[in-house]
py3Dmol code that shows the C-alpha trace and the ligand (Angstrom):
import py3Dmol

protein = """\
ATOM      1  CA  MET A   1      79.955  43.211 116.446  1.00  0.00           C
ATOM      2  CA  GLU A   2      81.731  44.866 113.393  1.00  0.00           C
ATOM      3  CA  LEU A   3      83.989  46.994 115.707  1.00  0.00           C
ATOM      4  CA  GLU A   4      84.945  43.905 117.604  1.00  0.00           C
ATOM      5  CA  LYS A   5      85.989  42.183 114.404  1.00  0.00           C
ATOM      6  CA  ASN A   6      87.759  45.186 113.069  1.00  0.00           C
ATOM      7  CA  LEU A   7      89.581  46.064 116.291  1.00  0.00           C
ATOM      8  CA  LEU A   8      90.475  42.868 117.282  1.00  0.00           C
ATOM      9  CA  ARG A   9      91.421  41.568 113.829  1.00  0.00           C
ATOM     10  CA  TYR A  10      94.986  40.674 114.562  1.00  0.00           C
ATOM     11  CA  LYS A  11      95.000  40.644 118.384  1.00  0.00           C
ATOM     12  CA  LYS A  12      92.941  39.210 121.212  1.00  0.00           C
ATOM     13  CA  ILE A  13      92.306  40.763 124.681  1.00  0.00           C
ATOM     14  CA  SER A  14      94.334  38.236 126.864  1.00  0.00           C
ATOM     15  CA  ASN A  15      94.215  40.294 130.035  1.00  0.00           C
ATOM     16  CA  LYS A  16      91.322  42.737 130.120  1.00  0.00           C
ATOM     17  CA  ILE A  17      92.789  45.290 128.064  1.00  0.00           C
ATOM     18  CA  LEU A  18      94.824  46.431 124.932  1.00  0.00           C
ATOM     19  CA  ILE A  19      96.601  49.509 124.819  1.00  0.00           C
ATOM     20  CA  GLY A  20      97.612  51.625 121.705  1.00  0.00           C
ATOM     21  CA  VAL A  21      99.758  54.710 121.845  1.00  0.00           C
ATOM     22  CA  ASP A  22     100.992  57.467 119.644  1.00  0.00           C
ATOM     23  CA  ILE A  23     103.499  59.332 121.163  1.00  0.00           C
ATOM     24  CA  GLY A  24     104.425  62.621 119.221  1.00  0.00           C
ATOM     25  CA  GLY A  25     106.424  65.637 119.731  1.00  0.00           C
ATOM     26  CA  THR A  26     103.578  67.438 121.811  1.00  0.00           C
ATOM     27  CA  LEU A  27     100.949  64.830 122.883  1.00  0.00           C
ATOM     28  CA  ALA A  28     100.560  61.300 123.823  1.00  0.00           C
ATOM     29  CA  LYS A  29      97.688  59.943 122.366  1.00  0.00           C
ATOM     30  CA  PHE A  30      96.171  56.577 124.001  1.00  0.00           C
ATOM     31  CA  ALA A  31      93.638  54.247 122.570  1.00  0.00           C
ATOM     32  CA  ILE A  32      92.532  51.719 125.182  1.00  0.00           C
ATOM     33  CA  VAL A  33      90.285  48.929 124.837  1.00  0.00           C
ATOM     34  CA  ASN A  34      88.664  46.833 127.325  1.00  0.00           C
ATOM     35  CA  GLU A  35      85.519  44.630 127.851  1.00  0.00           C
ATOM     36  CA  LYS A  36      82.494  46.318 129.212  1.00  0.00           C
ATOM     37  CA  THR A  37      82.246  44.136 132.407  1.00  0.00           C
ATOM     38  CA  GLN A  38      85.637  45.348 133.741  1.00  0.00           C
ATOM     39  CA  LEU A  39      84.211  48.138 135.889  1.00  0.00           C
ATOM     40  CA  GLU A  40      87.485  48.615 137.625  1.00  0.00           C
ATOM     41  CA  ILE A  41      89.081  49.597 134.379  1.00  0.00           C
ATOM     42  CA  GLU A  42      86.052  51.702 133.209  1.00  0.00           C
ATOM     43  CA  ASN A  43      86.047  53.604 136.781  1.00  0.00           C
ATOM     44  CA  ILE A  44      89.773  54.766 136.263  1.00  0.00           C
ATOM     45  CA  LEU A  45      89.199  55.666 132.659  1.00  0.00           C
ATOM     46  CA  ASN A  46      85.951  57.410 133.102  1.00  0.00           C
ATOM     47  CA  SER A  47      87.600  59.753 135.556  1.00  0.00           C
ATOM     48  CA  PHE A  48      89.382  61.736 132.686  1.00  0.00           C
ATOM     49  CA  GLU A  49      87.985  64.776 131.253  1.00  0.00           C
ATOM     50  CA  ASN A  50      87.603  65.195 127.494  1.00  0.00           C
ATOM     51  CA  MET A  51      87.872  61.452 126.951  1.00  0.00           C
ATOM     52  CA  LYS A  52      86.242  60.216 123.895  1.00  0.00           C
ATOM     53  CA  ILE A  53      84.759  56.677 123.672  1.00  0.00           C
ATOM     54  CA  ILE A  54      83.436  54.251 121.078  1.00  0.00           C
ATOM     55  CA  GLU A  55      81.314  51.782 122.115  1.00  0.00           C
ATOM     56  CA  THR A  56      80.052  48.580 120.779  1.00  0.00           C
ATOM     57  CA  GLY A  57      78.932  45.072 121.576  1.00  0.00           C
ATOM     58  CA  ASN A  58      81.200  43.883 124.548  1.00  0.00           C
ATOM     59  CA  TYR A  59      83.961  46.299 124.032  1.00  0.00           C
ATOM     60  CA  ILE A  60      84.507  49.829 124.882  1.00  0.00           C
ATOM     61  CA  LEU A  61      87.456  51.898 122.930  1.00  0.00           C
ATOM     62  CA  HIS A  62      88.481  55.040 125.272  1.00  0.00           C
ATOM     63  CA  LEU A  63      90.489  57.836 123.481  1.00  0.00           C
ATOM     64  CA  LEU A  64      92.695  59.841 125.757  1.00  0.00           C
ATOM     65  CA  LEU A  65      95.587  62.219 125.444  1.00  0.00           C
ATOM     66  CA  PHE A  66      98.248  63.859 127.859  1.00  0.00           C
ATOM     67  CA  PRO A  67     101.365  66.070 127.094  1.00  0.00           C
ATOM     68  CA  THR A  68     104.136  64.000 126.201  1.00  0.00           C
ATOM     69  CA  ASN A  69     106.231  65.523 128.742  1.00  0.00           C
ATOM     70  CA  ASP A  70     103.814  64.832 131.397  1.00  0.00           C
ATOM     71  CA  PHE A  71     105.034  61.155 131.855  1.00  0.00           C
ATOM     72  CA  GLU A  72     105.638  61.501 135.645  1.00  0.00           C
ATOM     73  CA  LYS A  73     102.647  63.470 136.511  1.00  0.00           C
ATOM     74  CA  GLU A  74      99.968  61.987 134.328  1.00  0.00           C
ATOM     75  CA  ILE A  75     100.901  59.074 132.185  1.00  0.00           C
ATOM     76  CA  LYS A  76     102.807  56.893 134.934  1.00  0.00           C
ATOM     77  CA  PRO A  77     100.051  57.109 137.530  1.00  0.00           C
ATOM     78  CA  LEU A  78      97.497  55.988 134.973  1.00  0.00           C
ATOM     79  CA  LEU A  79      99.514  53.263 133.737  1.00  0.00           C
ATOM     80  CA  ASN A  80     100.270  52.050 137.282  1.00  0.00           C
ATOM     81  CA  LYS A  81      96.447  51.897 138.079  1.00  0.00           C
ATOM     82  CA  LEU A  82      95.595  50.064 134.915  1.00  0.00           C
ATOM     83  CA  PHE A  83      98.439  47.448 135.129  1.00  0.00           C
ATOM     84  CA  LYS A  84      97.530  46.782 138.771  1.00  0.00           C
ATOM     85  CA  ILE A  85      94.412  45.462 137.350  1.00  0.00           C
ATOM     86  CA  SER A  86      95.591  44.123 134.175  1.00  0.00           C
ATOM     87  CA  PRO A  87      99.177  43.241 134.244  1.00  0.00           C
ATOM     88  CA  ILE A  88      99.805  43.296 130.192  1.00  0.00           C
ATOM     89  CA  LYS A  89     103.363  42.869 128.628  1.00  0.00           C
ATOM     90  CA  GLU A  90     102.930  44.840 125.738  1.00  0.00           C
ATOM     91  CA  ILE A  91     101.839  48.255 124.321  1.00  0.00           C
ATOM     92  CA  TYR A  92     101.334  48.770 120.696  1.00  0.00           C
ATOM     93  CA  ALA A  93     103.182  51.982 120.148  1.00  0.00           C
ATOM     94  CA  THR A  94     103.870  54.487 117.094  1.00  0.00           C
ATOM     95  CA  GLY A  95     105.213  58.265 116.644  1.00  0.00           C
ATOM     96  CA  GLY A  96     108.585  59.109 117.454  1.00  0.00           C
ATOM     97  CA  GLY A  97     108.102  58.553 121.131  1.00  0.00           C
ATOM     98  CA  ALA A  98     107.471  54.930 120.514  1.00  0.00           C
ATOM     99  CA  TYR A  99     111.662  54.833 120.179  1.00  0.00           C
ATOM    100  CA  LYS A 100     112.254  57.829 122.601  1.00  0.00           C
ATOM    101  CA  PHE A 101     110.160  56.340 125.457  1.00  0.00           C
ATOM    102  CA  GLU A 102     110.798  52.720 125.129  1.00  0.00           C
ATOM    103  CA  SER A 103     113.665  52.189 127.501  1.00  0.00           C
ATOM    104  CA  LEU A 104     111.638  54.285 130.032  1.00  0.00           C
ATOM    105  CA  MET A 105     108.549  52.003 129.669  1.00  0.00           C
ATOM    106  CA  LYS A 106     110.871  49.194 130.067  1.00  0.00           C
ATOM    107  CA  GLN A 107     112.433  50.528 133.417  1.00  0.00           C
ATOM    108  CA  ASN A 108     109.124  51.672 134.927  1.00  0.00           C
ATOM    109  CA  PHE A 109     106.741  48.927 133.957  1.00  0.00           C
ATOM    110  CA  LYS A 110     108.595  46.107 132.266  1.00  0.00           C
ATOM    111  CA  ILE A 111     106.375  46.639 129.353  1.00  0.00           C
ATOM    112  CA  ASP A 112     107.555  46.275 125.708  1.00  0.00           C
ATOM    113  CA  PHE A 113     106.510  48.553 123.109  1.00  0.00           C
ATOM    114  CA  LEU A 114     105.537  46.732 119.901  1.00  0.00           C
ATOM    115  CA  LYS A 115     106.131  49.496 117.235  1.00  0.00           C
ATOM    116  CA  ASN A 116     104.456  50.374 114.154  1.00  0.00           C
ATOM    117  CA  ASP A 117     105.220  52.569 111.514  1.00  0.00           C
ATOM    118  CA  GLU A 118     103.624  56.102 111.715  1.00  0.00           C
ATOM    119  CA  LEU A 119     102.277  56.480 108.256  1.00  0.00           C
ATOM    120  CA  ILE A 120     100.943  52.929 108.171  1.00  0.00           C
ATOM    121  CA  SER A 121      99.345  53.422 111.661  1.00  0.00           C
ATOM    122  CA  LEU A 122      97.320  56.466 110.341  1.00  0.00           C
ATOM    123  CA  VAL A 123      96.246  54.716 107.350  1.00  0.00           C
ATOM    124  CA  GLU A 124      94.887  51.851 109.625  1.00  0.00           C
ATOM    125  CA  GLY A 125      93.101  54.381 111.818  1.00  0.00           C
ATOM    126  CA  TYR A 126      91.748  55.912 108.554  1.00  0.00           C
ATOM    127  CA  ILE A 127      90.316  52.363 107.494  1.00  0.00           C
ATOM    128  CA  PHE A 128      88.757  52.055 111.030  1.00  0.00           C
ATOM    129  CA  ILE A 129      87.289  55.470 111.347  1.00  0.00           C
ATOM    130  CA  LYS A 130      85.568  55.159 108.154  1.00  0.00           C
ATOM    131  CA  ASN A 131      83.177  52.984 109.986  1.00  0.00           C
ATOM    132  CA  TYR A 132      83.388  54.269 113.499  1.00  0.00           C
ATOM    133  CA  SER A 133      83.598  57.942 113.513  1.00  0.00           C
ATOM    134  CA  PHE A 134      82.130  60.934 111.974  1.00  0.00           C
ATOM    135  CA  ILE A 135      83.228  63.180 109.119  1.00  0.00           C
ATOM    136  CA  TYR A 136      81.838  66.799 109.037  1.00  0.00           C
ATOM    137  CA  LYS A 137      82.211  70.052 107.035  1.00  0.00           C
ATOM    138  CA  ILE A 138      81.860  73.664 108.199  1.00  0.00           C
ATOM    139  CA  GLU A 139      79.117  75.966 106.912  1.00  0.00           C
ATOM    140  CA  ASP A 140      78.300  79.686 107.936  1.00  0.00           C
ATOM    141  CA  PHE A 141      81.889  79.910 109.392  1.00  0.00           C
ATOM    142  CA  ASP A 142      81.386  77.505 112.417  1.00  0.00           C
ATOM    143  CA  LYS A 143      78.479  75.310 111.844  1.00  0.00           C
ATOM    144  CA  LYS A 144      79.488  71.582 111.973  1.00  0.00           C
ATOM    145  CA  ILE A 145      77.539  69.618 109.357  1.00  0.00           C
ATOM    146  CA  PHE A 146      77.928  66.058 109.689  1.00  0.00           C
ATOM    147  CA  VAL A 147      78.212  64.169 106.559  1.00  0.00           C
ATOM    148  CA  PRO A 148      78.101  60.322 105.530  1.00  0.00           C
ATOM    149  CA  ASN A 149      81.587  58.563 105.684  1.00  0.00           C
ATOM    150  CA  SER A 150      81.091  57.801 102.152  1.00  0.00           C
ATOM    151  CA  ASP A 151      81.397  61.505 101.215  1.00  0.00           C
ATOM    152  CA  LEU A 152      85.095  61.479 101.842  1.00  0.00           C
ATOM    153  CA  LYS A 153      85.653  60.803  98.281  1.00  0.00           C
ATOM    154  CA  TYR A 154      88.948  59.374  97.162  1.00  0.00           C
ATOM    155  CA  PRO A 155      91.484  60.337  96.092  1.00  0.00           C
ATOM    156  CA  HIS A 156      91.802  63.281  98.396  1.00  0.00           C
ATOM    157  CA  ILE A 157      94.630  65.270 100.134  1.00  0.00           C
ATOM    158  CA  SER A 158      94.879  64.521 103.843  1.00  0.00           C
ATOM    159  CA  VAL A 159      96.521  67.065 106.040  1.00  0.00           C
ATOM    160  CA  ASN A 160      97.895  65.979 109.582  1.00  0.00           C
ATOM    161  CA  ILE A 161      98.526  69.039 111.504  1.00  0.00           C
ATOM    162  CA  GLY A 162     100.171  67.970 114.765  1.00  0.00           C
ATOM    163  CA  SER A 163     103.598  69.832 116.041  1.00  0.00           C
ATOM    164  CA  GLY A 164     104.283  69.909 112.285  1.00  0.00           C
ATOM    165  CA  VAL A 165     102.579  69.072 109.161  1.00  0.00           C
ATOM    166  CA  SER A 166     102.406  66.050 107.094  1.00  0.00           C
ATOM    167  CA  ILE A 167     100.643  66.180 103.569  1.00  0.00           C
ATOM    168  CA  LEU A 168      99.472  62.832 102.250  1.00  0.00           C
ATOM    169  CA  LYS A 169      97.842  61.843  98.946  1.00  0.00           C
ATOM    170  CA  VAL A 170      95.196  59.303  99.669  1.00  0.00           C
ATOM    171  CA  ASN A 171      94.091  57.188  96.322  1.00  0.00           C
ATOM    172  CA  SER A 172      92.004  54.706  98.366  1.00  0.00           C
ATOM    173  CA  PRO A 173      92.039  53.483 101.944  1.00  0.00           C
ATOM    174  CA  TYR A 174      94.707  51.092 101.482  1.00  0.00           C
ATOM    175  CA  LYS A 175      98.322  51.375 102.599  1.00  0.00           C
ATOM    176  CA  LYS A 176      99.680  50.905  99.179  1.00  0.00           C
ATOM    177  CA  ASP A 177      97.694  53.682  97.908  1.00  0.00           C
ATOM    178  CA  ILE A 178      98.738  56.369 100.391  1.00  0.00           C
ATOM    179  CA  GLU A 179     101.850  58.510  99.867  1.00  0.00           C
ATOM    180  CA  ARG A 180     103.318  61.488 101.734  1.00  0.00           C
ATOM    181  CA  VAL A 181     103.522  64.364  99.065  1.00  0.00           C
ATOM    182  CA  ALA A 182     104.315  67.441 101.343  1.00  0.00           C
ATOM    183  CA  GLY A 183     104.560  68.835 104.604  1.00  0.00           C
ATOM    184  CA  SER A 184     105.434  71.922 106.748  1.00  0.00           C
ATOM    185  CA  ILE A 185     107.577  72.890 109.660  1.00  0.00           C
ATOM    186  CA  MET A 186     104.787  75.349 110.604  1.00  0.00           C
ATOM    187  CA  GLY A 187     102.338  73.619 112.605  1.00  0.00           C
ATOM    188  CA  GLY A 188     100.681  73.256 116.159  1.00  0.00           C
ATOM    189  CA  GLY A 189     104.027  73.358 117.586  1.00  0.00           C
ATOM    190  CA  THR A 190     104.647  76.661 115.825  1.00  0.00           C
ATOM    191  CA  LEU A 191     101.540  78.089 117.316  1.00  0.00           C
ATOM    192  CA  ILE A 192     102.431  77.093 120.771  1.00  0.00           C
ATOM    193  CA  GLY A 193     106.084  78.143 120.410  1.00  0.00           C
ATOM    194  CA  LEU A 194     105.873  81.686 118.680  1.00  0.00           C
ATOM    195  CA  SER A 195     102.628  82.238 121.109  1.00  0.00           C
ATOM    196  CA  LYS A 196     105.189  81.745 124.026  1.00  0.00           C
ATOM    197  CA  LEU A 197     107.600  84.136 122.600  1.00  0.00           C
ATOM    198  CA  LEU A 198     105.145  86.894 121.838  1.00  0.00           C
ATOM    199  CA  ILE A 199     102.722  86.811 124.466  1.00  0.00           C
ATOM    200  CA  GLY A 200     104.034  84.460 127.044  1.00  0.00           C
ATOM    201  CA  ILE A 201     101.098  81.825 126.662  1.00  0.00           C
ATOM    202  CA  ASP A 202     101.811  78.195 125.765  1.00  0.00           C
ATOM    203  CA  ASP A 203      98.427  76.685 126.699  1.00  0.00           C
ATOM    204  CA  TYR A 204      96.488  75.560 123.541  1.00  0.00           C
ATOM    205  CA  ASN A 205      93.091  76.280 124.556  1.00  0.00           C
ATOM    206  CA  GLU A 206      94.237  79.708 126.221  1.00  0.00           C
ATOM    207  CA  ILE A 207      95.673  80.727 122.916  1.00  0.00           C
ATOM    208  CA  ILE A 208      92.539  79.758 121.114  1.00  0.00           C
ATOM    209  CA  ASN A 209      90.388  81.618 123.604  1.00  0.00           C
ATOM    210  CA  LEU A 210      92.331  84.802 123.081  1.00  0.00           C
ATOM    211  CA  ALA A 211      92.304  84.480 119.517  1.00  0.00           C
ATOM    212  CA  GLN A 212      88.712  84.295 119.385  1.00  0.00           C
ATOM    213  CA  LYS A 213      88.427  87.587 120.767  1.00  0.00           C
ATOM    214  CA  GLY A 214      91.087  89.191 118.635  1.00  0.00           C
ATOM    215  CA  ASN A 215      90.932  91.383 115.295  1.00  0.00           C
ATOM    216  CA  TYR A 216      93.825  90.162 113.151  1.00  0.00           C
ATOM    217  CA  HIS A 217      93.159  93.592 111.164  1.00  0.00           C
ATOM    218  CA  ASN A 218      95.070  95.377 113.981  1.00  0.00           C
ATOM    219  CA  ILE A 219      98.352  93.255 113.210  1.00  0.00           C
ATOM    220  CA  ASP A 220      98.137  91.999 109.707  1.00  0.00           C
ATOM    221  CA  LEU A 221      98.180  94.254 106.496  1.00  0.00           C
ATOM    222  CA  SER A 222      95.515  93.620 104.141  1.00  0.00           C
ATOM    223  CA  ASN A 223      94.562  94.762 100.607  1.00  0.00           C
ATOM    224  CA  GLU A 224      92.451  97.801 102.094  1.00  0.00           C
ATOM    225  CA  ASP A 225      95.488  99.158 103.996  1.00  0.00           C
ATOM    226  CA  ILE A 226      97.406  99.426 100.479  1.00  0.00           C
ATOM    227  CA  TYR A 227      94.831 100.103  98.002  1.00  0.00           C
ATOM    228  CA  CYS A 228      91.955 102.511  97.966  1.00  0.00           C
ATOM    229  CA  LYS A 229      89.290 100.270  99.596  1.00  0.00           C
ATOM    230  CA  ASN A 230      86.832 100.602  96.675  1.00  0.00           C
ATOM    231  CA  SER A 231      89.277  99.704  94.066  1.00  0.00           C
ATOM    232  CA  ILE A 232      89.448  95.962  95.315  1.00  0.00           C
ATOM    233  CA  LYS A 233      87.132  93.619  93.354  1.00  0.00           C
ATOM    234  CA  ASN A 234      85.457  90.988  95.371  1.00  0.00           C
ATOM    235  CA  ASN A 235      84.940  87.672  94.062  1.00  0.00           C
ATOM    236  CA  ASN A 236      84.154  84.139  95.235  1.00  0.00           C
ATOM    237  CA  ASN A 237      82.005  85.705  97.699  1.00  0.00           C
ATOM    238  CA  ILE A 238      85.065  86.620  99.638  1.00  0.00           C
ATOM    239  CA  ASN A 239      85.845  90.224 100.631  1.00  0.00           C
ATOM    240  CA  LYS A 240      89.254  90.514  99.307  1.00  0.00           C
ATOM    241  CA  ASN A 241      89.951  93.354 101.890  1.00  0.00           C
ATOM    242  CA  GLU A 242      89.512  90.870 104.576  1.00  0.00           C
ATOM    243  CA  ILE A 243      92.479  88.694 103.394  1.00  0.00           C
ATOM    244  CA  PRO A 244      95.806  89.500 104.837  1.00  0.00           C
ATOM    245  CA  ILE A 245      98.517  90.024 102.748  1.00  0.00           C
ATOM    246  CA  SER A 246     101.279  90.401 105.238  1.00  0.00           C
ATOM    247  CA  SER A 247     100.974  88.601 108.347  1.00  0.00           C
ATOM    248  CA  PHE A 248     102.161  91.083 111.387  1.00  0.00           C
ATOM    249  CA  GLY A 249     102.725  93.261 108.564  1.00  0.00           C
ATOM    250  CA  LYS A 250     101.345  96.098 110.454  1.00  0.00           C
ATOM    251  CA  ILE A 251     103.620  96.004 113.321  1.00  0.00           C
ATOM    252  CA  TYR A 252     106.357  97.738 112.022  1.00  0.00           C
ATOM    253  CA  ASP A 253     104.406 100.929 110.823  1.00  0.00           C
ATOM    254  CA  LEU A 254     102.529 100.949 114.270  1.00  0.00           C
ATOM    255  CA  MET A 255     105.555 100.646 116.128  1.00  0.00           C
ATOM    256  CA  THR A 256     107.125 103.636 114.599  1.00  0.00           C
ATOM    257  CA  VAL A 257     104.190 105.745 114.131  1.00  0.00           C
ATOM    258  CA  LYS A 258     101.814 104.930 117.088  1.00  0.00           C
ATOM    259  CA  LYS A 259     102.801 102.540 119.694  1.00  0.00           C
ATOM    260  CA  ASN A 260     104.792  99.512 120.802  1.00  0.00           C
ATOM    261  CA  THR A 261     102.264  97.508 122.573  1.00  0.00           C
ATOM    262  CA  PHE A 262      99.672  95.191 121.051  1.00  0.00           C
ATOM    263  CA  GLU A 263      96.757  93.517 122.301  1.00  0.00           C
ATOM    264  CA  LYS A 264      97.452  89.801 123.087  1.00  0.00           C
ATOM    265  CA  GLU A 265      94.082  88.731 121.446  1.00  0.00           C
ATOM    266  CA  ASP A 266      95.026  90.269 118.257  1.00  0.00           C
ATOM    267  CA  ILE A 267      98.500  88.677 118.318  1.00  0.00           C
ATOM    268  CA  ALA A 268      97.009  85.421 119.087  1.00  0.00           C
ATOM    269  CA  VAL A 269      94.361  85.526 116.122  1.00  0.00           C
ATOM    270  CA  SER A 270      96.982  86.748 113.750  1.00  0.00           C
ATOM    271  CA  LEU A 271      99.358  84.082 114.550  1.00  0.00           C
ATOM    272  CA  LEU A 272      96.543  81.262 114.161  1.00  0.00           C
ATOM    273  CA  TYR A 273      95.464  82.711 111.129  1.00  0.00           C
ATOM    274  CA  MET A 274      99.019  83.052 109.518  1.00  0.00           C
ATOM    275  CA  ILE A 275      99.482  79.431 110.336  1.00  0.00           C
ATOM    276  CA  CYS A 276      96.271  78.262 108.981  1.00  0.00           C
ATOM    277  CA  LEU A 277      96.838  80.116 105.469  1.00  0.00           C
ATOM    278  CA  HIS A 278     100.213  78.796 105.333  1.00  0.00           C
ATOM    279  CA  ILE A 279      99.090  75.094 105.790  1.00  0.00           C
ATOM    280  CA  THR A 280      96.203  75.520 103.624  1.00  0.00           C
ATOM    281  CA  GLN A 281      97.996  77.134 100.707  1.00  0.00           C
ATOM    282  CA  ILE A 282     100.454  74.132 100.645  1.00  0.00           C
ATOM    283  CA  ALA A 283      97.286  71.888 100.875  1.00  0.00           C
ATOM    284  CA  ASN A 284      95.731  73.778  98.034  1.00  0.00           C
ATOM    285  CA  LEU A 285      98.718  73.558  95.935  1.00  0.00           C
ATOM    286  CA  CYS A 286      98.841  69.825  96.412  1.00  0.00           C
ATOM    287  CA  ALA A 287      95.295  69.433  95.490  1.00  0.00           C
ATOM    288  CA  LYS A 288      95.971  71.437  92.378  1.00  0.00           C
ATOM    289  CA  LYS A 289      98.969  69.506  91.456  1.00  0.00           C
ATOM    290  CA  TYR A 290      97.038  66.095  91.807  1.00  0.00           C
ATOM    291  CA  LYS A 291      93.608  67.476  90.392  1.00  0.00           C
ATOM    292  CA  ILE A 292      91.801  66.612  93.642  1.00  0.00           C
ATOM    293  CA  ASP A 293      89.126  68.536  95.197  1.00  0.00           C
ATOM    294  CA  THR A 294      88.815  67.046  98.670  1.00  0.00           C
ATOM    295  CA  ILE A 295      90.948  68.269 101.431  1.00  0.00           C
ATOM    296  CA  TYR A 296      90.663  66.332 104.831  1.00  0.00           C
ATOM    297  CA  PHE A 297      92.361  67.780 108.038  1.00  0.00           C
ATOM    298  CA  PHE A 298      93.085  66.028 111.134  1.00  0.00           C
ATOM    299  CA  GLY A 299      95.798  66.078 113.928  1.00  0.00           C
ATOM    300  CA  ASN A 300      95.140  67.468 117.404  1.00  0.00           C
ATOM    301  CA  PHE A 301      95.638  71.260 116.019  1.00  0.00           C
ATOM    302  CA  THR A 302      92.229  70.754 114.715  1.00  0.00           C
ATOM    303  CA  ARG A 303      90.660  70.175 118.215  1.00  0.00           C
ATOM    304  CA  SER A 304      89.409  73.477 118.477  1.00  0.00           C
ATOM    305  CA  SER A 305      86.307  74.627 116.585  1.00  0.00           C
ATOM    306  CA  PHE A 306      87.719  78.067 116.020  1.00  0.00           C
ATOM    307  CA  ALA A 307      90.978  76.603 114.488  1.00  0.00           C
ATOM    308  CA  ILE A 308      88.741  74.426 112.333  1.00  0.00           C
ATOM    309  CA  SER A 309      86.834  77.452 111.179  1.00  0.00           C
ATOM    310  CA  LEU A 310      90.066  79.457 110.132  1.00  0.00           C
ATOM    311  CA  LEU A 311      91.254  76.277 108.418  1.00  0.00           C
ATOM    312  CA  ASN A 312      87.939  76.096 106.561  1.00  0.00           C
ATOM    313  CA  LYS A 313      87.860  79.825 105.571  1.00  0.00           C
ATOM    314  CA  SER A 314      91.582  79.969 104.599  1.00  0.00           C
ATOM    315  CA  SER A 315      91.046  76.722 102.377  1.00  0.00           C
ATOM    316  CA  LEU A 316      88.198  78.372 100.633  1.00  0.00           C
ATOM    317  CA  ILE A 317      90.365  81.705 100.075  1.00  0.00           C
ATOM    318  CA  TRP A 318      92.637  79.654  98.036  1.00  0.00           C
ATOM    319  CA  ASN A 319      89.827  77.878  96.098  1.00  0.00           C
ATOM    320  CA  LYS A 320      86.226  78.227  96.933  1.00  0.00           C
ATOM    321  CA  ASN A 321      85.326  74.967  94.895  1.00  0.00           C
ATOM    322  CA  LEU A 322      87.492  72.776  97.767  1.00  0.00           C
ATOM    323  CA  ASN A 323      85.556  70.188  99.820  1.00  0.00           C
ATOM    324  CA  ILE A 324      87.054  70.568 103.192  1.00  0.00           C
ATOM    325  CA  ARG A 325      86.360  67.791 105.479  1.00  0.00           C
ATOM    326  CA  PHE A 326      87.151  67.163 109.240  1.00  0.00           C
ATOM    327  CA  ASN A 327      87.025  64.243 111.751  1.00  0.00           C
ATOM    328  CA  ILE A 328      85.597  64.079 115.088  1.00  0.00           C
ATOM    329  CA  LEU A 329      88.300  61.973 116.459  1.00  0.00           C
ATOM    330  CA  ASP A 330      90.774  64.708 115.474  1.00  0.00           C
ATOM    331  CA  GLY A 331      94.286  63.349 116.402  1.00  0.00           C
ATOM    332  CA  PHE A 332      93.748  59.980 117.500  1.00  0.00           C
ATOM    333  CA  LEU A 333      93.906  58.156 114.103  1.00  0.00           C
ATOM    334  CA  GLY A 334      97.621  57.045 114.758  1.00  0.00           C
ATOM    335  CA  ALA A 335      96.919  55.539 118.116  1.00  0.00           C
ATOM    336  CA  VAL A 336      93.673  53.534 116.898  1.00  0.00           C
ATOM    337  CA  GLY A 337      95.681  52.580 113.938  1.00  0.00           C
ATOM    338  CA  THR A 338      98.587  50.934 115.907  1.00  0.00           C
ATOM    339  CA  LEU A 339      96.103  49.244 117.972  1.00  0.00           C
ATOM    340  CA  VAL A 340      94.302  47.623 115.169  1.00  0.00           C
ATOM    341  CA  GLU A 341      97.278  47.279 112.857  1.00  0.00           C
ATOM    342  CA  LYS A 342      99.085  43.806 112.505  1.00  0.00           C
ATOM    343  CA  ASN A 343     102.484  44.388 114.165  1.00  0.00           C
ATOM    344  CA  GLU A 344     105.843  44.637 112.407  1.00  0.00           C
ATOM    345  CA  ASP A 345     108.030  43.635 115.311  1.00  0.00           C
TER     346      ASP A 345
END
"""
ligand_1 = """\
27
ADP
P 102.136 65.292 117.787
O 101.854 63.936 117.433
O 103.236 66.099 117.179
O 102.256 65.527 119.226
P 99.484 66.196 117.800
O 98.483 65.594 116.601
O 99.276 65.492 118.901
O 100.932 66.113 117.159
O 99.032 67.954 117.718
C 99.788 68.651 118.671
C 99.391 70.083 118.596
O 97.923 70.091 118.896
C 99.989 70.947 119.531
O 101.284 71.518 118.638
C 98.730 71.955 119.672
O 98.967 73.006 118.600
C 97.480 71.236 119.488
N 96.880 70.925 120.852
C 95.561 70.725 120.778
N 95.318 70.313 122.052
C 96.323 70.482 122.698
C 96.593 70.380 124.284
N 95.768 69.979 125.152
N 97.866 70.359 124.580
C 98.910 70.768 123.506
N 98.586 71.112 122.354
C 97.443 71.024 121.931
"""
view = py3Dmol.view(width=600, height=400)
view.addModel(protein, "pdb")
view.setStyle({"model": 0}, {"cartoon": {"style": "trace"}})
view.addModel(ligand_1, "xyz")
view.setStyle({"model": 1}, {"stick": {}})
view.zoomTo()
view.show()
């Protein structure tokens, strides 16, 4: 019942479904609510792999994502099917694509986008997920340990890793208490872009699979390459030899001395680690500046367990006392938020 109350706080399902969409630079995230009894809609939505659902009372919330550029191939056919059953007039939209794709939606479906601010949608998603989603931490490099949602203490630093990175300071789960304090141009889009240039692969899952098999020590310069191995003191349970001091720093040397080809796996992991170290360093500096000890990561860059483990590991390199938290709904907060949010338009 609670879900219904919260989900439908400002809105009613007048024609079988409600749709919220967060259209980002890389991915379009959909949050779709329907009554459980709408079996035709259920059949359409259940045909998608990797769909997540939250079920309660009489309603189901479906969460699914598509590449933003796959409008013709993926998004249009889905919406065509849904609108045949439920001819709705409006979709609640956020993200840059809420503006970019507005006229396309109008032309194709005579649908209006009711737009919400991105930050406000994220915050609404936050408030919602506090009750209906799961927060976890990582132990032993890759073990997910679920924690009570009350474990996400306020204030905390919240890092949204999408194509780029937004870093928020969240004092409490209320709109007025959330501010953007930093960001970075080096995020998930950078991973995909540089991977395409360096190893010819632009599929996120493929990059992660390769990275898991790679060894960044073959590409990155670390302490042990410069100092004598035994001269380096380890502390914080972290072997300092392990930490790269220059991402891709070995390439120059290897090219002149040894070889000029490198394993794709090694390049992939070095690239991924470089991005994780960069983002977590900024997040850690923000935490330090505001005297905060909890950092919460979300955004679709955090969809893979390996990326999450590296984010966790890199965060603890900067400060072993940080509490690092992740969320099971990864990148859907904006889509859920725009759905539950009271509309601006
Ligand atoms: P945006 O709103 O900017 O599109 P997202 O939070 O959706 O940001 O995250 C996009 C990033 O997520 C990509 O740059 C990529 O690193 C990662 N990602 C995870 N899964 C996928 C996928 N299936 N396709 C493309 N990118 C993915």
